[in-house]
BASE-64868 format. One record per residue (C-alpha): residue number from 1; residue in one letter; x, y, z. Coordinates in Angstrom, 3 decimals. Layout:
NUM, A, X, Y, Z .
...
end
This chain:
1, M, -0.254, -0.156, 0.302 .
2, L, 2.680, 2.748, 1.401 .
3, Q, 4.329, 1.412, -2.117 .
4, N, 2.037, 2.088, -4.411 .
5, L, 0.925, 5.580, -3.196 .
6, Q, 4.582, 7.065, -3.627 .
7, S, 4.521, 5.387, -6.945 .
8, L, 2.291, 7.525, -7.297 .
9, L, 2.504, 10.477, -5.225 .
10, V, 6.112, 11.094, -5.616 .
11, P, 5.776, 11.415, -9.609 .
12, A, 3.205, 14.273, -8.698 .
13, V, 5.299, 16.278, -6.690 .
14, L, 8.181, 15.992, -8.965 .
15, E, 5.784, 17.228, -11.926 .
16, R, 4.255, 20.157, -9.750 .
17, L, 7.484, 21.085, -9.093 .
18, V, 9.004, 21.487, -12.278 .
19, L, 5.869, 23.340, -12.795 .
20, V, 7.208, 25.950, -10.663 .
21, V, 10.584, 26.099, -11.165 .
22, N, 9.452, 26.555, -14.782 .
23, H, 7.316, 29.378, -14.215 .
24, V, 9.961, 31.292, -12.265 .
25, L, 12.799, 30.623, -14.984 .
26, G, 9.753, 31.468, -17.758 .
27, A, 9.436, 35.107, -15.807 .
28, E, 12.588, 36.434, -16.121 .
29, P, 14.037, 35.937, -19.829 .
30, A, 17.627, 36.512, -18.482 .
31, A, 17.153, 33.221, -16.946 .
32, T, 16.034, 30.915, -19.351 .
33, A, 18.627, 33.076, -22.044 .
34, R, 21.476, 31.111, -20.072 .
35, L, 19.788, 27.601, -20.191 .
36, V, 18.850, 28.140, -23.962 .
37, P, 22.275, 27.166, -25.077 .
38, H, 22.666, 23.795, -22.643 .
39, S, 19.222, 22.448, -24.534 .
40, G, 19.918, 18.462, -24.347 .
41, R, 21.833, 18.607, -21.442 .
42, T, 20.967, 16.611, -18.001 .
43, I, 21.254, 17.718, -14.792 .
44, E, 21.357, 15.056, -11.578 .
45, L, 20.892, 15.710, -8.099 .
46, E, 21.803, 13.602, -5.304 .
47, L, 20.585, 13.498, -1.784 .
48, Q, 23.623, 11.531, 0.052 .
49, G, 22.602, 10.103, 3.161 .
50, W, 19.248, 10.110, 2.616 .
51, P, 17.770, 7.979, 5.665 .
52, S, 17.104, 4.701, 4.926 .
53, L, 13.599, 5.351, 7.269 .
54, L, 12.242, 7.748, 4.627 .
55, P, 10.654, 6.652, 1.545 .
56, R, 13.223, 6.429, -1.270 .
57, L, 13.421, 8.988, -4.078 .
58, P, 14.173, 8.425, -7.131 .
59, R, 16.863, 9.215, -9.694 .
60, L, 16.107, 13.601, -9.557 .
61, Q, 17.200, 14.087, -13.650 .
62, W, 16.333, 17.043, -15.102 .
63, R, 16.410, 17.725, -18.969 .
64, I, 17.012, 21.418, -20.511 .
65, T, 14.559, 22.262, -22.681 .
66, P, 15.075, 24.091, -26.224 .
67, A, 12.977, 26.861, -24.415 .
68, G, 14.959, 27.232, -21.415 .
69, L, 13.238, 25.490, -19.760 .
70, L, 13.144, 21.927, -17.257 .
71, E, 11.969, 18.766, -17.746 .
72, W, 12.011, 15.587, -14.925 .
73, G, 13.390, 12.926, -16.862 .
74, G, 10.837, 10.480, -14.881 .
75, M, 10.891, 7.397, -12.724 .
76, E, 13.591, 5.744, -15.281 .
77, P, 17.161, 7.554, -15.328 .
78, L, 17.621, 9.486, -18.257 .
79, A, 21.363, 9.268, -19.661 .
80, A, 24.427, 9.896, -17.462 .
81, A, 24.656, 14.010, -16.556 .
82, D, 26.164, 16.571, -17.898 .
83, L, 26.234, 17.780, -14.226 .
84, G, 25.668, 16.482, -11.386 .
85, V, 24.947, 17.999, -8.063 .
86, R, 25.058, 16.451, -4.629 .
87, V, 23.632, 17.842, -1.833 .
88, D, 24.808, 15.954, 2.302 .
89, A, 21.006, 14.996, 3.326 .
90, A, 21.909, 13.312, 6.188 .
91, N, 19.122, 15.040, 8.284 .
92, P, 17.040, 16.390, 6.048 .
93, A, 14.813, 18.187, 8.733 .
94, L, 17.942, 20.090, 8.993 .
95, L, 18.556, 20.926, 5.362 .
96, F, 14.632, 22.261, 5.388 .
97, A, 15.839, 24.170, 8.663 .
98, R, 18.378, 25.701, 7.118 .
99, A, 16.753, 26.300, 3.434 .
100, L, 14.095, 28.363, 5.812 .
101, A, 16.243, 30.540, 7.204 .
102, G, 18.150, 31.378, 4.085 .
103, E, 21.299, 29.149, 4.292 .
104, P, 22.155, 27.858, 1.150 .
105, P, 23.498, 24.010, 1.185 .
106, R, 26.358, 22.634, 0.666 .
107, L, 27.055, 21.582, -2.774 .
108, A, 29.217, 19.479, -4.759 .
109, I, 28.905, 19.719, -8.254 .
110, A, 30.333, 18.003, -10.740 .
111, G, 30.237, 18.262, -14.761 .
112, D, 30.346, 20.903, -17.142 .
113, A, 31.646, 24.071, -16.013 .
114, Q, 29.854, 26.287, -18.275 .
115, L, 26.697, 24.671, -17.037 .
116, A, 27.224, 24.721, -13.581 .
117, T, 28.315, 28.495, -13.625 .
118, D, 24.919, 29.079, -15.277 .
119, I, 22.972, 27.007, -13.032 .
120, Q, 24.798, 28.899, -10.123 .
121, W, 23.482, 32.333, -11.467 .
122, L, 20.298, 31.496, -11.327 .
123, V, 20.570, 29.790, -7.539 .
124, D, 22.601, 32.763, -6.872 .
125, N, 20.087, 35.409, -8.899 .
126, L, 16.494, 34.310, -8.886 .
127, R, 13.291, 34.617, -7.321 .
128, W, 10.031, 33.771, -7.731 .
129, D, 7.589, 37.311, -7.495 .
130, V, 4.892, 34.993, -5.499 .
131, E, 2.718, 38.466, -4.995 .
132, A, 3.238, 39.693, -8.910 .
133, D, 1.294, 36.223, -9.533 .
134, L, -1.181, 36.802, -6.935 .
135, E, -1.945, 40.056, -7.961 .
136, R, -3.096, 38.608, -11.175 .
137, L, -5.057, 36.249, -9.481 .
138, F, -6.770, 37.787, -6.923 .
139, G, -5.752, 41.647, -7.731 .
140, P, -3.684, 44.297, -6.335 .
141, V, -5.413, 44.883, -2.663 .
142, V, -5.875, 41.269, -2.000 .
143, A, -2.191, 40.196, -3.546 .
144, A, -0.688, 43.285, -1.403 .
145, Q, -2.458, 41.632, 1.984 .
146, L, -1.764, 38.005, 0.831 .
147, G, 1.950, 39.362, 0.099 .
148, R, 2.098, 41.136, 4.092 .
149, M, 1.118, 37.925, 5.609 .
150, G, 3.241, 35.901, 3.647 .
151, S, 5.902, 37.857, 4.211 .
152, A, 5.531, 37.419, 8.310 .
153, L, 4.667, 34.097, 8.255 .
154, A, 8.293, 33.442, 6.289 .
155, R, 10.064, 35.637, 8.931 .
156, G, 8.717, 33.830, 11.432 .
157, L, 9.487, 30.398, 9.745 .
158, R, 12.799, 31.891, 9.417 .
159, G, 13.319, 32.599, 12.857 .
160, L, 12.392, 29.333, 13.960 .
161, A, 14.969, 27.196, 11.543 .
162, R, 17.646, 29.972, 12.226 .
163, G, 17.122, 28.897, 16.047 .
164, A, 16.756, 25.126, 15.104 .
165, V, 20.119, 25.342, 12.872 .
166, E, 22.174, 27.084, 15.768 .
167, R, 21.132, 24.542, 18.293 .
168, A, 21.572, 21.630, 16.194 .
169, S, 25.211, 23.416, 15.340 .
170, R, 25.874, 23.775, 18.911 .
171, A, 24.826, 19.796, 19.460 .
172, S, 27.220, 18.823, 16.893 .
end
């Protein structure tokens, strides 16, 4: 039963994640322009040390499309990746807390140098303008209110995450 749920849930979550990432990429022409020259190349994310108690994740591979967007490779592995990105995921809760605190994960990157440079530029410069998306859906007044509420919630979560990271660092 759990295996069936995972086989349905994981692809659905990853496909939606790709939609969100592509939405953010598509909103910034400079971002897609950086990826277009890499069309057809693949990126693989490896979560090293993933706890065995958690559901096993499929290979996380994406192919860059001719439009400069990403396409998830599916449950079956693609060819060897042009760029490999490894993240220490031995403690997923700490990794998530650090991300909420605005601390990027420690990455080990191997592969195509120009693709690595362009991906690093995207990580450093690309941001999702959630409030602009909300404004298109709900209008400027509601979007501004939702934006303020979201910002307050995010500040609170970042504060909690920073505290968790500090406690974890002291315990190490």
